N, C-alpha and C positions, 0 to 999 in steps of 0.2 A: 380410498380417503388414503395418504401415507401418514403411517404410526410413528411414534417415536421410538416404541422398539423395533419396528420393521427397518429402520434408519439406524439404528445403532448396532443391529445385527449383521448388517450390508459392512462394517467398519473392522478392519483389519484391527486387532489389538496390538500385536506384535510389531519389531522394524520391519519396516518394508524393505529387504536387503537382496539382491540378486532376482530369485524367481517367486518369492513371496514372502509371507510374515514368518519372522524368526523372533524367538525368546530373545530379551537382553542378557548379556554373559550377567551369571548369579541368579536370573531370575525376578529382577526387581521391575515394580509397576510403581505408578502416580494414579491419583485420582483426577478425572476430568469433571469440575463442578459444572451447574449452570447457575448462572448469576441472577437468575429471576427468583431461585429461592435457595440458593447455596446447596442443592441436593446433589449427591454423587451420579453422574450420568453413568459411568463405567472406570476401568481403570486400563492403562496402555502400559507398553514397555517402558522402562527407563534406562537407558542406552549409557555404556560406559564407553572409555577411552578407546576401549579394546572392540565395541561395535563399531564407533566412528571408523576403525582403520577397515572391519570387515567391508563397510559401505564401500571405502576408498578403494579397496581390493578389486570388489566388483565394479565399480568405475572404470578404473584402468582397465580390468579385462575385457570391458565390450567397447574401450574407447576406440581402438584401432576400426572394427568391425562396423560401428556405426557410424564414424567418420565418412568411410569407403561406401556404404549405404547411397545410394543416388538419390541425389536429391526429390526428386519426385516421389520415390519411395517414404522418405523422411515427412515428406507434405502431409502424403496420402494418410497414414497413421495420425498425424498432428489433425488432420480434418477427419477422420473416423473418430478421434477423442471429441471434437467438438461437437460432433452428432449425437455422442452417446452421452455427454454431459447434458447437453441440453433436452436430451430423449428423459436424462433423469433429475432435471431442474428442479421438482418440487422434493425432493429426497434430499438432495442437497442444500438446498433453501432450508429446510426443517432443522437438516444438522447443524448449521451455522447460526441457528438463530438457538438451538440448545446449549451449544457451547458458548457462543456467544454474548447472546441476550439481544440481540438487535430485531425490530422486528421484522416481522414476515416479509413483507413487501419489500424491507430494502434488502433483505436476504435474497429475493428472487430478484434484483434488480443485478445483485452481485455476481450472480452466476450467469445473467445474461453477458454482464459486462465481464465477467471473469472468462467466460466461454471463447468470445470474441477474440483471445490473444490465440488460441489454437486456429481458429479460422485466419486469424491474418498472419499470423507464422507459417502455417500450411502453404499461403501464397507466396511470401516472402523467401522460402528455401529455394524456392527454382531462381531466384535474382538474384544472387551474389554474384556479383558483377568485378571482373579484372580489366586488364587492357593490355593492347601491345602497340608498340610504337618505336618509330624509328628514332636513334638516338638525334638531337637536334645538330651534335658535333658530327653524325656520320660515322663516330665510330662504336657500330652496331647497335644491337637492337635493345628495347626495353620491354620485359613481360611484367606484368603486374597479378600476382591471382591473391585469393584470400583461402586461408584454412581454418579450421574449427580450433580454438585455442586448446582444448582438451578438456579433461575432468574439471568439472566447476563444484564449487559449493554456496549454496543459496540458504541465507537464514531473514528466515522471513516474521512477521510479526503479528499480532493478535488480532487487530482490529479488521482486517479484509482477510479471513483465513483460506478463502479459495484464491480470489484476483492476485495477492500479492504473491502468490506461488505461481500461476499463470504466465504474469507478465514476465516473468524471469524463467522458465521451464520452456515456454513456448519458442521462442527466441532461440536458447542455447540447444534446444533439440533439433530446430531447425538448421541450426548453423552446424549441425554435426557433432555436437558436444555430449558426453556425459553429465549427469547432475546427482547433486546427493542435496535433498531439503532439510533443514535442521527449522521445523516449525515451532511457534512461540508454546511454550508448556501450558499455556491457559488456552490453545486451541489448537490440538493436534490431531483432533478426529477426521476435519473435512480433508486435509494432505493426507493424509493415509486412505480416507476412500478414494482420493483421485487418483494416487499410486495403483489403488487397487482396477480401478475402472482403465488408466491408461493399458496396465497389462492387460485386459479383457478386450480392449481396441488393437492390439498387435503389434506393442512396444517391446522390443525386445529385452529379456533380462538383462539385469546390470545397468541399464541406461538410466533408471532413476531409481533413487532409492530414498527414502524418508525415515529419519534417525529422530524419536522423541525421547527428550531427558528433560529433567527439571533441571538440567545444570548445564546451561547453553554454553558456557566456558570451559568446561571439563570436557564437553565431547569436541566441540571445536577447535580449541587449541593445536590440536595433536595433527588436525587437518590442514591448517592453517600453514603449522611447521615442516610440513612435508611435501618434499620438493617433485612428487607426484601431481598433486595439486597444481592448477596452473591460473585459477581464476577463482576471486569471492565477491561474492554480491550480496548485499544488506539492506533491508529496509528496516529503518528503527529511529531511536532517539538518536540524536546528534553526539551526545555523553560517550554512548555504547562504541558508534561510528568512528570515534576518535581513535578509541582503544585498537577496535579491529583493524584501521589504516595503520597503527604503531605498530601491531604485531604483526602486519603483513610487509613491513619497510624492511625487515633483513632478508628476505626473499624478492624484493621487490615483486611481491605478487599481484599479478593485475588485478585492480580493483574497480566496481562502480557503487556508490555509497548513495541511496534516498534516505534523507536525514529528514529531521525536523521542520517545523514551518511555525511561524507566524502570520499568517495571510492577511493583510490588509483589507477592507471592505471600503472603498470609498465612493460617495456620492456625492455627487456636485449639484448646485443650484438648479441647472436645466435640464436632471435628470428624469424620468417618469417614474414619479416616487412610488407610485402603484406597482410598477415591472422591477424598481429596487428592492421593495420589500418583499414581492414573490422571488427574486434570486435571494435575497437574504434570507429566506425558510430553507431553499436550498443550500446554499454555501454554509449555512451555521446546521441544521439539521440534518444534514444528509450522516448514515450511519451513527447519528445522534449525536453528533458532534465529536467522534471519535476517530477523526479522519485528520492527517496532517494537511488535505487539502481544506479544510473546514476555516469559514471566515472567522479571526480570531479577536480582531477588533474593528469597531466599524467606525470611519472618521466621514463625518457628514458635515456638510458646508451649511453655515449656521442658518441660511435663508431658508432650507428645506427641512430645519433641523427637529424642528417639534413636529412637523408633519410625518416625516419617517418613524421619528419615534413613538408617536400614537398609532401610527398605523402596525407598525411591528410587532408593539405589544397586544394590539388585540388581535393580530392574524395567529402569534402565539398562543394566546387564552383560549380563542376559539377553536383553533384546530388541531392543537398539539392532545393526542389522549395518550397517558402515561400509564404504562401496564406491561404485564409480559408479553415479551417479543410473539408467542405461539398463540396470544389472541387477534383474533381478526380484526378487533377494534381497536387494537394500540398502534400507533403513531411513532411512540418512543417509548423503547425499552430501555432496560435496565444499564447501568454503567459496567463493566465486564468484571469487577472488583471490588471489596470493599477499601482499598488502595488508592483506587483510582476516584472512589467515589469525595475518599477522605483530601485527594488531593483538588478535585473542581471545589468541594466545598470551603476548603482553607484559600482558594483565591478569591472566592467571591465575600469572605468574610471579611481579607484583608482590603479588599476593595472600600466595602461599606464602612471597614474601621476607619479610613483614609478619607470618608468624604463621599463616596460614592452614593446615588440615591436606586433603593431595590425598587425598580419599576414593577417587576413580576418575578414568581418563584421566588428562590434562594433559600428554601428549607426542604428538607429532607422528611419524605414521608414515612410515616409508621409502617410496620411489618418486615417481613422478609424481603431478602433481595437488595441490590445494591442500587435503588432507582432514585435519580435526580430530576427536580423538575425543570424544564426550560424556563429558562432565567433572563431578565435586562435588567442593566445596570444602567443608570445614564449619568451624568455628569462625573465620569471616573477622571479623578486626577491622576498627573502625569507620572506620581511615583508609586500608582498601584503595581503590584506583582502581576496583575493580569494582563497589564499592558504589555511586559516583557516577556511571560511564561507563556507557553504553549499550553492552553486550557484543556484539550480533547474531553469535552462534555459541553451539554446544549446551554452556554451562558453567553449572551451577547454584549458586548461592554461597548456604551458609546461614545463617543468625543468629539465635539464640534471642531471645526477650523474654518478660516475667513475665506484664504485665497488659495489659488490653484499652487502656487509656489507652496504654500504651508502645506497643503492636504499631500503634495508630494515626500516634501520632508518626514512630515507624519509616516508615510506608510514605509520611505527607505529607514526610520529610525528603528534598526534591527539588526541584530547579525545573521538572522534566516533571510532566506531567499527562495523561497519554493515559488509561491501564486500569489496574486493579487489580483483583486476583481474591481472595476471602473464602471460606475453607471453616468452616462454623459449623453444626450442628443446630439453633440457636438462631435462630429467625425474628425477635426482637426484637430481637437482635445483631445480626443479618442485616442489619438495616432501618437500625439505629444506624450500623453501621459503614460503610455505603453510604453514608450521608448524611454521615459525616464526611471519609471519604476524598477528596482533592482531585483529580479527575479525571473526564474527559469520559464514562468507561464505565466501569461494574463487573460483573463477573462474578460472581455468588454460586453456590459449588458450580458450576462450569461452567469448564472449562480454556479454551474458544472461544467467543469473543461476537461474532464476525463474522458480521453477516446483511444482504443486500441491502435487507429491508425494515424497519430500524432503522438510527437517526444513528450515523453515526462519526464522532467527531472526539474533539480534547481541550481543555484547559484549560491555562493558564501556559506556558509554553515549548514546548508541545508542541503550539500554533498554537491556531487557530480557523475556524469554518466547521464543515459538516456532510457528508459524503458518504451517500448512501442514505436509506432512511425515506421519508417524506412532507415532511422538511427536505430533501431533496440537492437537486430540484429548485429550490428556493428561492434556491440560491445562483447560481440563471444567469437570475434574474427580475427586472426593477426594478418598483416598484410605482408605480403614477402614478393620482393623483387630480385629477378631471374634476369644477368645480365647475360645477352647473348651475341654472338661475332657477328 
């Protein structure tokens, strides 16, 4: 059986630059804490701007050789990482639970999902296509080829410590790019462990670096300003994403942004209500609600409003077990931090203060850790902040609508556009609504939509670019046109 001590011993505590872990300039460190009890798990290196440049130096030095490595060889290394990561699934799952708090079952699912990006892109590495044709005018020939963009910087969030990295590392390495990853300071351990595993699987020195720091802006700003960096990819809040896009504008740095969400979950009168409730449990409580794809607001047509609400409250009250993620009986772990719990609690209090009915939960339990119970709100008024802001917690606000057009309008009444969920038994309606909602992804009668073989990304203020699918590798390739006589 895997022990926390053994798992933490596997993790490098230094910055992963070049051939392995190195101390930060000046020897600074910071603590990584367990959100279930706020205990210190370990300390890791606190990078400085100088360390960031060391990582870029390593990425640039390795760039040409890695780009020239045959695609088949790159694919085989990615496949080896997939195999090793799958073999060590229990260790990585426990590590994520320790540093992020999610239930072990959630962590195991993330390892499976995250590892698949290495398998998927190991196969896509050899499928980077160009084309050759005669010019229609007869004046020569047209050749189009794809080339790696070059050294990349990935800034990843805390909520999926493994998968948010593998979604970026997999396609970048498959395309022939080198990469520097700056993980969230709350959850840096998983990415450090992954860098070590990649090295053990045969990834050459310098191709992947991981820099950990309490100050993301301080260490990433010089990288973004350096002309040797060719690509920035970020997953996180829209607010931070806008700042990064602005910072990248002077150099017209190529960027992809997977930003915030405010996912509507729309249930029509003709839906299978039991299936809708089951999907709502997945869409709301996956990762404890701390996911950009989490259902943020539930729009339910009035004919099934009472039934859906009653069954959702029953499902949450009967099946959700709040407790430390390491407890096998727990299905809902703590939130990641005191600040996150304060945010969730504040949104609930605001809604109740404006007239929403508290149907379940809504009260912080006593004791250590940043726990918040599964919560359902009914009759949520339009001016409640929870309908406008991303919750990132296990709270389901329910509002009614009458007509299909009203349901679509309510779903689109947000600046975000990442994902929406639609429940109906009418195929025509499913297609009609899917085309009308302003999101990059739509789940029809499904509460979980993420798939490494599908393009993940949003529209509006949820960002641009796609991760996964055949589209994912294109984010790391430049298109070159060669005119031949």
